[in-house]
C-alpha positions as CSV (number, residue, x, y, z in Angstrom):
1,X,0.0,-9.2,-9.9
2,X,3.4,-11.0,-10.4
3,X,5.0,-11.1,-13.8
4,X,4.4,-14.3,-15.8
5,X,8.2,-14.8,-16.8
6,X,7.6,-18.2,-18.6
7,X,5.3,-16.3,-20.9
8,X,7.7,-13.4,-21.4
9,X,10.4,-15.9,-22.3
10,X,8.2,-17.8,-24.8
11,X,7.3,-14.7,-26.6
12,X,10.8,-13.3,-26.7
13,X,12.1,-16.7,-28.0
14,X,9.4,-16.7,-30.7
15,X,10.2,-13.1,-31.7
16,X,13.9,-14.0,-32.0
17,X,13.0,-17.2,-33.9
18,X,10.8,-15.1,-36.4
19,X,13.9,-12.9,-37.3
20,X,15.3,-15.3,-39.9
21,X,17.2,-12.7,-42.2
22,X,20.9,-12.3,-42.3
23,X,20.9,-8.5,-43.0
24,X,22.4,-6.2,-40.4
25,X,19.0,-4.8,-39.3
26,X,17.9,-8.5,-38.4
27,X,21.0,-9.1,-36.6
28,X,20.7,-6.0,-34.6
29,X,17.2,-6.8,-33.6
30,X,18.2,-10.3,-32.6
31,X,20.9,-8.8,-30.3
32,X,18.4,-6.6,-28.8
33,X,15.8,-9.2,-28.0
34,X,18.7,-11.4,-26.4
35,X,19.5,-8.2,-24.1
36,X,15.8,-8.1,-23.2
37,X,16.0,-11.9,-22.5
38,X,18.9,-11.3,-20.2
39,X,17.2,-8.4,-18.4
40,X,14.1,-10.6,-17.9
41,X,16.2,-13.5,-16.5
42,X,17.9,-11.0,-14.1
43,X,14.5,-9.6,-12.9
44,X,13.1,-13.2,-12.4
45,X,15.9,-14.3,-10.2
46,X,16.6,-11.0,-8.3
47,X,13.2,-10.5,-6.7
48,X,13.2,-9.4,-3.1
49,X,12.9,-12.1,-0.7
50,X,10.3,-10.1,1.2
51,X,8.0,-10.3,-1.7
52,X,7.8,-14.2,-1.3
53,X,5.3,-15.9,0.9
54,X,6.1,-18.8,3.2
55,X,3.5,-21.7,2.5
56,X,2.7,-23.5,5.6
57,X,3.5,-27.3,5.4
58,X,0.4,-29.5,5.5
59,X,-0.4,-30.8,8.9
60,X,2.1,-28.3,10.4
61,X,-0.4,-27.0,13.0
62,X,-0.3,-30.2,15.1
63,X,0.6,-29.8,18.7
64,X,4.5,-29.8,19.1
65,X,4.4,-31.1,22.8
66,X,3.2,-34.5,21.4
67,X,6.3,-35.1,19.0
68,X,9.5,-36.4,20.2
69,X,12.7,-34.1,20.4
70,X,14.1,-35.9,17.3
71,X,14.5,-33.7,14.2
72,X,13.7,-36.7,12.0
73,X,10.2,-37.6,13.1
């Protein structure tokens, strides 16, 4: 099952927003969540191309012999 990155980002952003203090521990936690958010973005956009499926275009099964040689229809 693929990761729901939108949900991950939402939860991390909410956690970071909940840290409203200005003490050193809160600042450290905010920085740590920021690093996790960066890691999530990296994971989201560095997926292997082999894991992606090609979705056929609707009507793509028509007989190609009946179409003209034009690439534009």
